[in-house]
Each structure stands twice: as structure tokens, then as C-alpha cells.
All heavy atoms as a GROMACS GRO file, in nm:
protein
  634
    1MET      N    1  12.355  10.948   7.545
    1MET     CA    2  12.219  10.950   7.556
    1MET      C    3  12.178  11.090   7.628
    1MET      O    4  12.225  11.117   7.730
    1MET     CB    5  12.167  10.836   7.639
    1MET     CG    6  12.037  10.784   7.598
    1MET     SD    7  11.999  10.615   7.646
    1MET     CE    8  11.938  10.636   7.806
    2ASP      N    9  12.090  11.160   7.562
    2ASP     CA   10  12.048  11.288   7.609
    2ASP      C   11  11.928  11.274   7.697
    2ASP      O   12  11.825  11.202   7.659
    2ASP     CB   13  12.021  11.380   7.490
    2ASP     CG   14  12.010  11.532   7.521
    2ASP    OD1   15  12.026  11.559   7.648
    2ASP    OD2   16  11.983  11.604   7.439
    3ASN      N   17  11.931  11.343   7.813
    3ASN     CA   18  11.810  11.339   7.913
    3ASN      C   19  11.708  11.440   7.856
    3ASN      O   20  11.730  11.564   7.867
    3ASN     CB   21  11.842  11.366   8.044
    3ASN     CG   22  11.900  11.248   8.119
    3ASN    OD1   23  11.881  11.136   8.072
    3ASN    ND2   24  11.964  11.265   8.233
    4THR      N   25  11.588  11.398   7.821
    4THR     CA   26  11.489  11.487   7.780
    4THR      C   27  11.422  11.538   7.913
    4THR      O   28  11.422  11.467   8.008
    4THR     CB   29  11.383  11.418   7.693
    4THR    OG1   30  11.322  11.315   7.760
    4THR    CG2   31  11.454  11.366   7.555
    5PRO      N   32  11.336  11.643   7.907
    5PRO     CA   33  11.273  11.692   8.019
    5PRO      C   34  11.183  11.591   8.078
    5PRO      O   35  11.162  11.580   8.195
    5PRO     CB   36  11.199  11.815   7.968
    5PRO     CG   37  11.277  11.871   7.859
    5PRO     CD   38  11.336  11.742   7.789
    6LYS      N   39  11.114  11.513   7.988
    6LYS     CA   40  11.017  11.406   8.033
    6LYS      C   41  11.088  11.301   8.117
    6LYS      O   42  11.037  11.258   8.224
    6LYS     CB   43  10.943  11.346   7.921
    6LYS     CG   44  10.826  11.253   7.955
    6LYS     CD   45  10.772  11.182   7.840
    6LYS     CE   46  10.654  11.260   7.783
    6LYS     NZ   47  10.578  11.184   7.678
    7GLN      N   48  11.199  11.258   8.064
    7GLN     CA   49  11.277  11.154   8.135
    7GLN      C   50  11.326  11.203   8.274
    7GLN      O   51  11.320  11.133   8.373
    7GLN     CB   52  11.395  11.108   8.048
    7GLN     CG   53  11.360  11.020   7.937
    7GLN     CD   54  11.474  10.983   7.844
    7GLN    OE1   55  11.590  11.046   7.846
    7GLN    NE2   56  11.454  10.881   7.770
    8SER      N   57  11.381  11.329   8.275
    8SER     CA   58  11.431  11.380   8.404
    8SER      C   59  11.317  11.404   8.502
    8SER      O   60  11.338  11.376   8.625
    8SER     CB   61  11.502  11.511   8.380
    8SER     OG   62  11.422  11.607   8.329
    9PHE      N   63  11.187  11.433   8.446
    9PHE     CA   64  11.086  11.449   8.547
    9PHE      C   65  11.047  11.314   8.612
    9PHE      O   66  11.033  11.311   8.733
    9PHE     CB   67  10.957  11.512   8.469
    9PHE     CG   68  10.842  11.501   8.550
    9PHE    CD1   69  10.809  11.612   8.637
    9PHE    CD2   70  10.738  11.400   8.543
    9PHE    CE1   71  10.691  11.603   8.724
    9PHE    CE2   72  10.621  11.401   8.615
    9PHE     CZ   73  10.594  11.505   8.701
   10PHE      N   74  11.046  11.218   8.530
   10PHE     CA   75  11.012  11.081   8.594
   10PHE      C   76  11.116  11.029   8.685
   10PHE      O   77  11.086  10.973   8.783
   10PHE     CB   78  10.977  10.975   8.477
   10PHE     CG   79  10.855  10.996   8.415
   10PHE    CD1   80  10.843  11.036   8.285
   10PHE    CD2   81  10.733  10.982   8.492
   10PHE    CE1   82  10.720  11.048   8.216
   10PHE    CE2   83  10.608  10.994   8.425
   10PHE     CZ   84  10.602  11.026   8.290
   11LYS      N   85  11.239  11.060   8.649
   11LYS     CA   86  11.360  11.022   8.730
   11LYS      C   87  11.353  11.085   8.863
   11LYS      O   88  11.380  11.037   8.968
   11LYS     CB   89  11.490  11.040   8.654
   11LYS     CG   90  11.609  10.987   8.717
   11LYS     CD   91  11.724  11.011   8.631
   11LYS     CE   92  11.788  10.881   8.600
   11LYS     NZ   93  11.910  10.900   8.526
   12ARG      N   94  11.322  11.215   8.866
   12ARG     CA   95  11.320  11.295   8.991
   12ARG      C   96  11.199  11.265   9.075
   12ARG      O   97  11.204  11.274   9.199
   12ARG     CB   98  11.314  11.444   8.959
   12ARG     CG   99  11.448  11.500   8.928
   12ARG     CD  100  11.438  11.655   8.898
   12ARG     NE  101  11.329  11.657   8.792
   12ARG     CZ  102  11.278  11.766   8.747
   12ARG    NH1  103  11.318  11.881   8.788
   12ARG    NH2  104  11.182  11.765   8.657
   13ASN      N  105  11.089  11.230   9.018
   13ASN     CA  106  10.966  11.221   9.090
   13ASN      C  107  10.910  11.077   9.090
   13ASN      O  108  10.790  11.048   9.118
   13ASN     CB  109  10.857  11.305   9.029
   13ASN     CG  110  10.897  11.455   9.037
   13ASN    OD1  111  10.932  11.504   9.140
   13ASN    ND2  112  10.894  11.519   8.918
   14LEU      N  113  10.993  10.981   9.077
   14LEU     CA  114  10.958  10.834   9.066
   14LEU      C  115  10.886  10.785   9.193
   14LEU      O  116  10.782  10.716   9.197
   14LEU     CB  117  11.075  10.748   9.030
   14LEU     CG  118  11.036  10.598   9.004
   14LEU    CD1  119  10.935  10.594   8.896
   14LEU    CD2  120  11.162  10.522   8.978
   15VAL      N  121  10.941  10.829   9.307
   15VAL     CA  122  10.879  10.782   9.437
   15VAL      C  123  10.745  10.844   9.453
   15VAL      O  124  10.646  10.768   9.491
   15VAL     CB  125  10.970  10.832   9.551
   15VAL    CG1  126  10.909  10.802   9.684
   15VAL    CG2  127  11.108  10.766   9.545
   16ALA      N  128  10.720  10.966   9.415
   16ALA     CA  129  10.586  11.025   9.430
   16ALA      C  130  10.497  10.963   9.330
   16ALA      O  131  10.369  10.942   9.363
   16ALA     CB  132  10.590  11.179   9.414
   17ILE      N  133  10.540  10.936   9.213
   17ILE     CA  134  10.452  10.874   9.102
   17ILE      C  135  10.405  10.740   9.156
   17ILE      O  136  10.294  10.700   9.116
   17ILE     CB  137  10.531  10.871   8.978
   17ILE    CG1  138  10.554  11.021   8.916
   17ILE    CG2  139  10.455  10.789   8.874
   17ILE    CD1  140  10.643  11.018   8.809
   18VAL      N  141  10.490  10.662   9.222
   18VAL     CA  142  10.449  10.527   9.276
   18VAL      C  143  10.373  10.533   9.397
   18VAL      O  144  10.270  10.464   9.405
   18VAL     CB  145  10.574  10.447   9.282
   18VAL    CG1  146  10.546  10.309   9.345
   18VAL    CG2  147  10.644  10.422   9.146
   19MET      N  148  10.410  10.612   9.488
   19MET     CA  149  10.355  10.594   9.628
   19MET      C  150  10.220  10.676   9.641
   19MET      O  151  10.134  10.633   9.719
   19MET     CB  152  10.448  10.673   9.728
   19MET     CG  153  10.578  10.590   9.745
   19MET     SD  154  10.545  10.416   9.795
   19MET     CE  155  10.458  10.440   9.949
   20ILE      N  156  10.194  10.784   9.565
   20ILE     CA  157  10.059  10.854   9.579
   20ILE      C  158   9.949  10.763   9.540
   20ILE      O  159   9.847  10.750   9.611
   20ILE     CB  160  10.066  10.986   9.505
   20ILE    CG1  161  10.160  11.088   9.582
   20ILE    CG2  162   9.930  11.050   9.503
   20ILE    CD1  163  10.186  11.220   9.520
   21PRO      N  164   9.958  10.698   9.420
   21PRO     CA  165   9.842  10.613   9.388
   21PRO      C  166   9.836  10.488   9.480
   21PRO      O  167   9.722  10.443   9.512
   21PRO     CB  168   9.881  10.557   9.245
   21PRO     CG  169   9.967  10.661   9.189
   21PRO     CD  170  10.040  10.721   9.305
   22PHE      N  171   9.948  10.447   9.540
   22PHE     CA  172   9.951  10.329   9.630
   22PHE      C  173   9.878  10.362   9.765
   22PHE      O  174   9.793  10.297   9.802
   22PHE     CB  175  10.094  10.291   9.668
   22PHE     CG  176  10.097  10.180   9.774
   22PHE    CD1  177  10.064  10.053   9.747
   22PHE    CD2  178  10.136  10.217   9.898
   22PHE    CE1  179  10.069   9.951   9.846
   22PHE    CE2  180  10.136  10.124  10.001
   22PHE     CZ  181  10.107   9.996   9.974
   23VAL      N  182   9.898  10.486   9.814
   23VAL     CA  183   9.847  10.536   9.930
   23VAL      C  184   9.684  10.545   9.915
   23VAL      O  185   9.601  10.504   9.991
   23VAL     CB  186   9.902  10.663   9.984
   23VAL    CG1  187   9.822  10.720  10.097
   23VAL    CG2  188  10.043  10.638  10.030
   24ILE      N  189   9.645  10.600   9.794
   24ILE     CA  190   9.512  10.614   9.770
   24ILE      C  191   9.446  10.480   9.757
   24ILE      O  192   9.326  10.454   9.815
   24ILE     CB  193   9.487  10.693   9.638
   24ILE    CG1  194   9.535  10.836   9.659
   24ILE    CG2  195   9.342  10.683   9.589
   24ILE    CD1  196   9.545  10.928   9.524
   25CYS      N  197   9.501  10.389   9.682
   25CYS     CA  198   9.444  10.250   9.669
   25CYS      C  199   9.440  10.178   9.812
   25CYS      O  200   9.343  10.095   9.836
   25CYS     CB  201   9.523  10.172   9.570
   25CYS     SG  202   9.502  10.228   9.407
   26ALA      N  203   9.536  10.197   9.903
   26ALA     CA  204   9.540  10.142  10.035
   26ALA      C  205   9.420  10.189  10.108
   26ALA      O  206   9.355  10.114  10.182
   26ALA     CB  207   9.669  10.161  10.098
   27HIS      N  208   9.394  10.324  10.105
   27HIS     CA  209   9.277  10.377  10.176
   27HIS      C  210   9.145  10.321  10.122
   27HIS      O  211   9.059  10.283  10.202
   27HIS     CB  212   9.277  10.518  10.178
   27HIS     CG  213   9.368  10.589  10.265
   27HIS    ND1  214   9.500  10.622  10.232
   27HIS    CD2  215   9.360  10.619  10.395
   27HIS    CE1  216   9.556  10.667  10.329
   27HIS    NE2  217   9.477  10.673  10.442
   28ILE      N  218   9.128  10.305   9.995
   28ILE     CA  219   9.008  10.256   9.931
   28ILE      C  220   8.995  10.106   9.969
   28ILE      O  221   8.884  10.070  10.010
   28ILE     CB  222   9.012  10.265   9.780
   28ILE    CG1  223   9.002  10.419   9.746
   28ILE    CG2  224   8.898  10.196   9.720
   28ILE    CD1  225   9.026  10.452   9.597
   29GLY      N  226   9.097  10.034   9.967
   29GLY     CA  227   9.091   9.893  10.004
   29GLY      C  228   9.059   9.875  10.153
   29GLY      O  229   8.982   9.781  10.186
   30TRP      N  230   9.127   9.957  10.238
   30TRP     CA  231   9.088   9.948  10.384
   30TRP      C  232   8.933   9.973  10.406
   30TRP      O  233   8.866   9.909  10.485
   30TRP     CB  234   9.174  10.050  10.464
   30TRP     CG  235   9.140  10.052  10.602
   30TRP    CD1  236   9.197   9.975  10.705
   30TRP    CD2  237   9.053  10.130  10.672
   30TRP    NE1  238   9.148   9.997  10.822
   30TRP    CE2  239   9.054  10.091  10.812
   30TRP    CE3  240   8.958  10.231  10.641
   30TRP    CZ2  241   8.977  10.154  10.911
   30TRP    CZ3  242   8.878  10.286  10.737
   30TRP    CH2  243   8.891  10.250  10.876
   31GLN      N  244   8.886  10.077  10.343
   31GLN     CA  245   8.748  10.112  10.349
   31GLN      C  246   8.654  10.002  10.309
   31GLN      O  247   8.558   9.966  10.375
   31GLN     CB  248   8.713  10.239  10.275
   31GLN     CG  249   8.577  10.289  10.304
   31GLN     CD  250   8.550  10.420  10.246
   31GLN    OE1  251   8.625  10.467  10.160
   31GLN    NE2  252   8.442  10.490  10.278
   32ARG      N  253   8.692   9.934  10.199
   32ARG     CA  254   8.603   9.827  10.155
   32ARG      C  255   8.620   9.693  10.239
   32ARG      O  256   8.520   9.631  10.241
   32ARG     CB  257   8.650   9.779  10.006
   32ARG     CG  258   8.607   9.895   9.908
   32ARG     CD  259   8.622   9.847   9.774
   32ARG     NE  260   8.574   9.959   9.680
   32ARG     CZ  261   8.564   9.940   9.550
   32ARG    NH1  262   8.583   9.830   9.494
   32ARG    NH2  263   8.525  10.045   9.484
   33MET      N  264   8.733   9.679  10.293
   33MET     CA  265   8.743   9.555  10.384
   33MET      C  266   8.668   9.577  10.513
   33MET      O  267   8.627   9.479  10.571
   33MET     CB  268   8.902   9.540  10.420
   33MET     CG  269   8.975   9.476  10.310
   33MET     SD  270   9.153   9.456  10.338
   33MET     CE  271   9.164   9.409  10.508
   34GLN      N  272   8.634   9.697  10.555
   34GLN     CA  273   8.552   9.710  10.669
   34GLN      C  274   8.418   9.659  10.661
   34GLN      O  275   8.354   9.630  10.763
   34GLN     CB  276   8.542   9.869  10.699
   34GLN     CG  277   8.666   9.938  10.748
   34GLN     CD  278   8.708   9.891  10.880
   34GLN    OE1  279   8.626   9.886  10.975
   34GLN    NE2  280   8.830   9.847  10.900
   35TYR      N  281   8.370   9.637  10.535
   35TYR     CA  282   8.227   9.580  10.520
   35TYR      C  283   8.240   9.435  10.480
   35TYR      O  284   8.126   9.393  10.442
   35TYR     CB  285   8.157   9.674  10.416
   35TYR     CG  286   8.137   9.806  10.470
   35TYR    CD1  287   8.222   9.913  10.429
   35TYR    CD2  288   8.042   9.842  10.562
   35TYR    CE1  289   8.211  10.038  10.479
   35TYR    CE2  290   8.025   9.961  10.612
   35TYR     CZ  291   8.112  10.060  10.571
   35TYR     OH  292   8.100  10.189  10.621
   36VAL      N  293   8.337   9.364  10.489
   36VAL     CA  294   8.332   9.221  10.471
   36VAL      C  295   8.325   9.158  10.609
   36VAL      O  296   8.409   9.165  10.697
   36VAL     CB  297   8.481   9.177  10.410
   36VAL    CG1  298   8.481   9.022  10.405
   36VAL    CG2  299   8.497   9.241  10.278
   37GLU      N  300   8.207   9.097  10.630
   37GLU     CA  301   8.164   9.042  10.759
   37GLU      C  302   8.268   8.942  10.825
   37GLU      O  303   8.288   8.937  10.933
   37GLU     CB  304   8.026   8.983  10.747
   37GLU     CG  305   7.968   8.948  10.885
   37GLU     CD  306   7.940   9.073  10.968
   37GLU    OE1  307   7.901   9.179  10.912
   37GLU    OE2  308   7.945   9.068  11.095
   38GLU      N  309   8.332   8.858  10.739
   38GLU     CA  310   8.421   8.756  10.785
   38GLU      C  311   8.544   8.824  10.839
   38GLU      O  312   8.620   8.766  10.922
   38GLU     CB  313   8.461   8.667  10.672
   38GLU     CG  314   8.350   8.568  10.618
   38GLU     CD  315   8.261   8.643  10.522
   38GLU    OE1  316   8.302   8.744  10.453
   38GLU    OE2  317   8.151   8.596  10.506
   39LEU      N  318   8.591   8.943  10.785
   39LEU     CA  319   8.709   9.017  10.829
   39LEU      C  320   8.693   9.101  10.952
   39LEU      O  321   8.768   9.106  11.047
   39LEU     CB  322   8.766   9.093  10.715
   39LEU     CG  323   8.822   9.011  10.600
   39LEU    CD1  324   8.866   9.108  10.489
   39LEU    CD2  325   8.926   8.911  10.631
   40VAL      N  326   8.577   9.178  10.950
   40VAL     CA  327   8.544   9.270  11.053
   40VAL      C  328   8.405   9.253  11.094
   40VAL      O  329   8.311   9.292  11.020
   40VAL     CB  330   8.571   9.408  11.003
   40VAL    CG1  331   8.552   9.518  11.113
   40VAL    CG2  332   8.708   9.436  10.945
   41PRO      N  333   8.376   9.202  11.219
   41PRO     CA  334   8.238   9.186  11.263
   41PRO      C  335   8.178   9.332  11.279
   41PRO      O  336   8.249   9.429  11.296
   41PRO     CB  337   8.256   9.117  11.398
   41PRO     CG  338   8.388   9.062  11.403
   41PRO     CD  339   8.472   9.139  11.311
   42ALA      N  340   8.048   9.334  11.276
   42ALA     CA  341   7.975   9.468  11.271
   42ALA      C  342   8.003   9.541  11.405
   42ALA      O  343   8.019   9.667  11.402
   42ALA     CB  344   7.825   9.438  11.269
   43HIS      N  345   8.024   9.482  11.512
   43HIS     CA  346   8.045   9.558  11.640
   43HIS      C  347   8.191   9.605  11.647
   43HIS      O  348   8.225   9.691  11.727
   43HIS     CB  349   8.028   9.462  11.762
   43HIS     CG  350   8.119   9.340  11.783
   43HIS    ND1  351   8.105   9.232  11.704
   43HIS    CD2  352   8.229   9.341  11.853
   43HIS    CE1  353   8.211   9.147  11.742
   43HIS    NE2  354   8.285   9.201  11.827
   44GLU      N  355   8.289   9.561  11.565
   44GLU     CA  356   8.422   9.616  11.556
   44GLU      C  357   8.447   9.713  11.435
   44GLU      O  358   8.554   9.772  11.437
   44GLU     CB  359   8.526   9.498  11.549
   44GLU     CG  360   8.529   9.418  11.673
   44GLU     CD  361   8.636   9.299  11.650
   44GLU    OE1  362   8.708   9.312  11.544
   44GLU    OE2  363   8.642   9.220  11.741
   45ARG      N  364   8.347   9.727  11.362
   45ARG     CA  365   8.362   9.807  11.239
   45ARG      C  366   8.363   9.954  11.265
   45ARG      O  367   8.303  10.014  11.349
   45ARG     CB  368   8.240   9.785  11.151
   45ARG     CG  369   8.251   9.837  11.012
   45ARG     CD  370   8.133   9.793  10.925
   45ARG     NE  371   8.147   9.649  10.909
   45ARG     CZ  372   8.044   9.563  10.891
   45ARG    NH1  373   7.928   9.614  10.901
   45ARG    NH2  374   8.054   9.434  10.876
   46LYS      N  375   8.472  10.016  11.202
   46LYS     CA  376   8.486  10.160  11.216
   46LYS      C  377   8.392  10.224  11.104
   46LYS      O  378   8.406  10.193  10.986
   46LYS     CB  379   8.628  10.205  11.182
   46LYS     CG  380   8.720  10.166  11.300
   46LYS     CD  381   8.852  10.232  11.272
   46LYS     CE  382   8.952  10.201  11.394
   46LYS     NZ  383   9.078  10.267  11.374
   47ILE      N  384   8.301  10.312  11.149
   47ILE     CA  385   8.206  10.371  11.057
   47ILE      C  386   8.262  10.488  10.976
   47ILE      O  387   8.247  10.488  10.858
   47ILE     CB  388   8.091  10.421  11.138
   47ILE    CG1  389   8.022  10.317  11.225
   47ILE    CG2  390   7.988  10.492  11.039
   47ILE    CD1  391   7.973  10.197  11.150
   48VAL      N  392   8.350  10.560  11.038
   48VAL     CA  393   8.406  10.682  10.964
   48VAL      C  394   8.552  10.650  10.936
   48VAL      O  395   8.635  10.624  11.015
   48VAL     CB  396   8.394  10.802  11.053
   48VAL    CG1  397   8.462  10.924  10.989
   48VAL    CG2  398   8.255  10.828  11.087
   49ASN      N  399   8.591  10.669  10.814
   49ASN     CA  400   8.729  10.663  10.758
   49ASN      C  401   8.786  10.798  10.771
   49ASN      O  402   8.732  10.888  10.696
   49ASN     CB  403   8.725  10.601  10.616
   49ASN     CG  404   8.872  10.583  10.574
   49ASN    OD1  405   8.970  10.622  10.637
   49ASN    ND2  406   8.884  10.514  10.464
   50VAL      N  407   8.879  10.817  10.850
   50VAL     CA  408   8.939  10.952  10.878
   50VAL      C  409   9.000  11.012  10.745
   50VAL      O  410   8.980  11.131  10.722
   50VAL     CB  411   9.034  10.946  10.985
   50VAL    CG1  412   9.100  11.085  11.012
   50VAL    CG2  413   8.972  10.897  11.117
   51ALA      N  414   9.054  10.926  10.667
   51ALA     CA  415   9.129  10.975  10.547
   51ALA      C  416   9.021  11.025  10.451
   51ALA      O  417   9.054  11.103  10.361
   51ALA     CB  418   9.205  10.866  10.484
   52VAL      N  419   8.894  10.982  10.457
   52VAL     CA  420   8.796  11.022  10.363
   52VAL      C  421   8.720  11.146  10.423
   52VAL      O  422   8.687  11.243  10.358
   52VAL     CB  423   8.694  10.912  10.332
   52VAL    CG1  424   8.582  10.968  10.249
   52VAL    CG2  425   8.764  10.802  10.263
   53GLU      N  426   8.692  11.137  10.548
   53GLU     CA  427   8.603  11.238  10.614
   53GLU      C  428   8.678  11.365  10.648
   53GLU      O  429   8.627  11.476  10.634
   53GLU     CB  430   8.551  11.189  10.748
   53GLU     CG  431   8.440  11.074  10.721
   53GLU     CD  432   8.329  11.130  10.642
   53GLU    OE1  433   8.280  11.238  10.667
   53GLU    OE2  434   8.284  11.056  10.550
   54ALA      N  435   8.812  11.363  10.674
   54ALA     CA  436   8.887  11.484  10.716
   54ALA      C  437   8.892  11.583  10.598
   54ALA      O  438   8.864  11.707  10.624
   54ALA     CB  439   9.021  11.442  10.759
   55PRO      N  440   8.921  11.546  10.472
   55PRO     CA  441   8.918  11.650  10.370
   55PRO      C  442   8.780  11.710  10.348
   55PRO      O  443   8.767  11.826  10.314
   55PRO     CB  444   8.963  11.567  10.249
   55PRO     CG  445   9.038  11.455  10.297
   55PRO     CD  446   8.985  11.420  10.421
   56LYS      N  447   8.674  11.622  10.368
   56LYS     CA  448   8.546  11.677  10.346
   56LYS      C  449   8.516  11.794  10.452
   56LYS      O  450   8.452  11.894  10.430
   56LYS     CB  451   8.438  11.572  10.368
   56LYS     CG  452   8.428  11.484  10.250
   56LYS     CD  453   8.321  11.373  10.285
   56LYS     CE  454   8.315  11.266  10.180
   56LYS     NZ  455   8.221  11.156  10.220
   57LYS      N  456   8.567  11.770  10.575
   57LYS     CA  457   8.538  11.878  10.680
   57LYS      C  458   8.613  11.993  10.654
   57LYS      O  459   8.573  12.105  10.671
   57LYS     CB  460   8.578  11.811  10.819
   57LYS     CG  461   8.487  11.712  10.872
   57LYS     CD  462   8.520  11.664  11.005
   57LYS     CE  463   8.434  11.562  11.056
   57LYS     NZ  464   8.461  11.512  11.198
   58VAL      N  465   8.743  11.980  10.609
   58VAL     CA  466   8.825  12.095  10.580
   58VAL      C  467   8.763  12.181  10.460
   58VAL      O  468   8.743  12.302  10.472
   58VAL     CB  469   8.968  12.054  10.541
   58VAL    CG1  470   9.050  12.166  10.486
   58VAL    CG2  471   9.039  11.997  10.654
   59ILE      N  472   8.717  12.100  10.354
   59ILE     CA  473   8.657  12.188  10.244
   59ILE      C  474   8.526  12.243  10.290
   59ILE      O  475   8.499  12.356  10.248
   59ILE     CB  476   8.632  12.078  10.126
   59ILE    CG1  477   8.767  12.043  10.068
   59ILE    CG2  478   8.545  12.144  10.019
   59ILE    CD1  479   8.758  11.927   9.971
   60GLY      N  480   8.448  12.181  10.372
   60GLY     CA  481   8.325  12.239  10.425
   60GLY      C  482   8.352  12.362  10.503
   60GLY      O  483   8.272  12.466  10.497
   61ARG      N  484   8.458  12.363  10.589
   61ARG     CA  485   8.492  12.479  10.669
   61ARG      C  486   8.531  12.596  10.578
   61ARG      O  487   8.507  12.716  10.605
   61ARG     CB  488   8.587  12.451  10.772
   61ARG     CG  489   8.535  12.366  10.890
   61ARG     CD  490   8.628  12.336  10.993
   61ARG     NE  491   8.573  12.257  11.099
   61ARG     CZ  492   8.642  12.192  11.189
   61ARG    NH1  493   8.767  12.202  11.191
   61ARG    NH2  494   8.573  12.116  11.280
   62VAL      N  495   8.618  12.570  10.483
   62VAL     CA  496   8.665  12.666  10.392
   62VAL      C  497   8.548  12.726  10.311
   62VAL      O  498   8.534  12.853  10.300
   62VAL     CB  499   8.765  12.622  10.296
   62VAL    CG1  500   8.797  12.716  10.186
   62VAL    CG2  501   8.897  12.576  10.375
   63LEU      N  502   8.454  12.641  10.265
   63LEU     CA  503   8.342  12.701  10.192
   63LEU      C  504   8.245  12.780  10.275
   63LEU      O  505   8.192  12.879  10.241
   63LEU     CB  506   8.269  12.586  10.124
   63LEU     CG  507   8.337  12.527  10.000
   63LEU    CD1  508   8.256  12.413   9.954
   63LEU    CD2  509   8.363  12.621   9.901
   64HIS      N  510   8.232  12.742  10.409
   64HIS     CA  511   8.149  12.801  10.503
   64HIS      C  512   8.210  12.941  10.539
   64HIS      O  513   8.134  13.039  10.554
   64HIS     CB  514   8.126  12.725  10.629
   64HIS     CG  515   8.037  12.793  10.729
   64HIS    ND1  516   7.909  12.807  10.712
   64HIS    CD2  517   8.069  12.855  10.853
   64HIS    CE1  518   7.843  12.877  10.811
   64HIS    NE2  519   7.954  12.891  10.895
   65THR      N  520   8.347  12.953  10.549
   65THR     CA  521   8.409  13.081  10.561
   65THR      C  522   8.390  13.172  10.439
   65THR      O  523   8.366  13.290  10.462
   65THR     CB  524   8.555  13.053  10.589
   65THR    OG1  525   8.573  12.967  10.696
   65THR    CG2  526   8.631  13.187  10.621
   66ILE      N  527   8.400  13.119  10.321
   66ILE     CA  528   8.387  13.200  10.205
   66ILE      C  529   8.245  13.238  10.186
   66ILE      O  530   8.209  13.359  10.154
   66ILE     CB  531   8.440  13.123  10.085
   66ILE    CG1  532   8.592  13.105  10.099
   66ILE    CG2  533   8.408  13.208   9.959
   66ILE    CD1  534   8.647  13.012   9.991
   67PHE      N  535   8.148  13.145  10.196
   67PHE     CA  536   8.000  13.164  10.175
   67PHE      C  537   7.924  13.140  10.308
   67PHE      O  538   7.870  13.031  10.314
   67PHE     CB  539   7.951  13.073  10.058
   67PHE     CG  540   8.024  13.090   9.931
   67PHE    CD1  541   8.105  12.984   9.893
   67PHE    CD2  542   8.013  13.202   9.861
   67PHE    CE1  543   8.181  12.996   9.776
   67PHE    CE2  544   8.081  13.214   9.747
   67PHE     CZ  545   8.165  13.102   9.710
   68PRO      N  546   7.928  13.223  10.399
   68PRO     CA  547   7.855  13.198  10.532
   68PRO      C  548   7.707  13.184  10.515
   68PRO      O  549   7.647  13.249  10.431
   68PRO     CB  550   7.893  13.316  10.623
   68PRO     CG  551   7.936  13.420  10.526
   68PRO     CD  552   7.994  13.364  10.404
   69SER      N  553   7.649  13.101  10.586
   69SER     CA  554   7.507  13.080  10.586
   69SER      C  555   7.438  13.169  10.693
   69SER      O  556   7.495  13.212  10.781
   69SER     CB  557   7.466  12.934  10.608
   69SER     OG  558   7.507  12.896  10.737
   70ASP      N  559   7.309  13.194  10.665
   70ASP     CA  560   7.234  13.282  10.755
   70ASP      C  561   7.152  13.198  10.851
   70ASP      O  562   7.040  13.234  10.888
   70ASP     CB  563   7.149  13.377  10.676
   70ASP     CG  564   7.230  13.472  10.592
   70ASP    OD1  565   7.336  13.497  10.633
   70ASP    OD2  566   7.185  13.521  10.487
   71GLU      N  567   7.192  13.084  10.888
   71GLU     CA  568   7.117  12.998  10.974
   71GLU      C  569   7.087  13.047  11.113
   71GLU      O  570   6.982  13.023  11.175
   71GLU     CB  571   7.182  12.854  10.986
   71GLU     CG  572   7.173  12.776  10.862
   71GLU     CD  573   7.231  12.640  10.868
   71GLU    OE1  574   7.246  12.592  10.996
   71GLU    OE2  575   7.271  12.571  10.775
   72THR      N  576   7.175  13.146  11.161
   72THR     CA  577   7.152  13.198  11.295
   72THR      C  578   7.029  13.291  11.292
   72THR      O  579   6.964  13.316  11.394
   72THR     CB  580   7.277  13.270  11.336
   72THR    OG1  581   7.317  13.362  11.247
   72THR    CG2  582   7.402  13.165  11.357
   73GLU      N  583   6.997  13.351  11.187
   73GLU     CA  584   6.886  13.444  11.168
   73GLU      C  585   6.758  13.381  11.142
   73GLU      O  586   6.650  13.442  11.162
   73GLU     CB  587   6.923  13.550  11.064
   73GLU     CG  588   7.049  13.628  11.097
   73GLU     CD  589   7.074  13.726  10.982
   73GLU    OE1  590   6.998  13.738  10.891
   73GLU    OE2  591   7.196  13.780  10.988
   74LYS      N  592   6.754  13.259  11.107
   74LYS     CA  593   6.626  13.191  11.071
   74LYS      C  594   6.557  13.139  11.202
   74LYS      O  595   6.619  13.093  11.291
   74LYS     CB  596   6.647  13.071  10.981
   74LYS     CG  597   6.702  13.101  10.846
   74LYS     CD  598   6.717  12.978  10.752
   74LYS     CE  599   6.779  13.022  10.624
   74LYS     NZ  600   6.802  12.902  10.550
   75PRO      N  601   6.430  13.164  11.212
   75PRO     CA  602   6.359  13.112  11.334
   75PRO      C  603   6.349  12.959  11.315
   75PRO      O  604   6.335  12.901  11.212
   75PRO     CB  605   6.213  13.182  11.312
   75PRO     CG  606   6.200  13.209  11.173
   75PRO     CD  607   6.341  13.241  11.120
   76GLU      N  608   6.334  12.903  11.433
   76GLU     CA  609   6.317  12.755  11.437
   76GLU      C  610   6.172  12.710  11.405
   76GLU      O  611   6.085  12.779  11.432
   76GLU     CB  612   6.352  12.701  11.585
   76GLU     CG  613   6.496  12.713  11.618
   76GLU     CD  614   6.509  12.660  11.755
   76GLU    OE1  615   6.434  12.580  11.808
   76GLU    OE2  616   6.621  12.694  11.819
   77LYS      N  617   6.169  12.593  11.335
   77LYS     CA  618   6.039  12.549  11.297
   77LYS      C  619   5.978  12.482  11.425
   77LYS      O  620   6.047  12.414  11.507
   77LYS     CB  621   6.054  12.437  11.196
   77LYS     CG  622   6.092  12.494  11.061
   77LYS     CD  623   6.099  12.392  10.943
   77LYS     CE  624   6.145  12.448  10.820
   77LYS     NZ  625   6.152  12.353  10.718
   78LYS      N  626   5.841  12.496  11.434
   78LYS     CA  627   5.768  12.433  11.556
   78LYS      C  628   5.679  12.318  11.512
   78LYS      O  629   5.638  12.318  11.408
   78LYS     CB  630   5.692  12.538  11.626
   78LYS     CG  631   5.780  12.646  11.691
   78LYS     CD  632   5.698  12.742  11.769
   78LYS     CE  633   5.789  12.840  11.837
   78LYS     NZ  634   5.710  12.937  11.905
   0.00000   0.00000   0.00000
């Protein structure tokens, strides 16, 4: 039996192919469970999911570095 490039790719990367979607689904599931009142009362609920918010902050900082805003020069509204 000859190993084709496609078969060897799947054989070498099987763990990543399985685990990356699993981790993504686990984060989505955790976030949805936070809003089930029977599982997590409102006073114990975590509002911010770090796995979702951290990439947003990193992307925002990178974009701000590339395209700086001129907010420091604008006068404040009264």
C-alpha cells in the first residue's frame, strides 16, 4: 500500500485535526452554559469569556498600532 500525501498529512496531524475543533466547541459550550439559570445563578455568572475577549483585544491593539486614531487631538464635547 502506497502512502499518498493526503494520507500522510492526516496521519501526521491527526491530533491537531481532532483537538482544535474540540477546544473551540468546548469554549462555545462553556459560554452558552453560563446563561442557563439552573446551572449558573446570575450572581455567579462570569460576564467575560477570556477565550473570546483576549483575541479581540490583541487584534484591536494591532490595528490601533497600524492605524492610530487622532482622539488625543479632538476637543472634548461639553
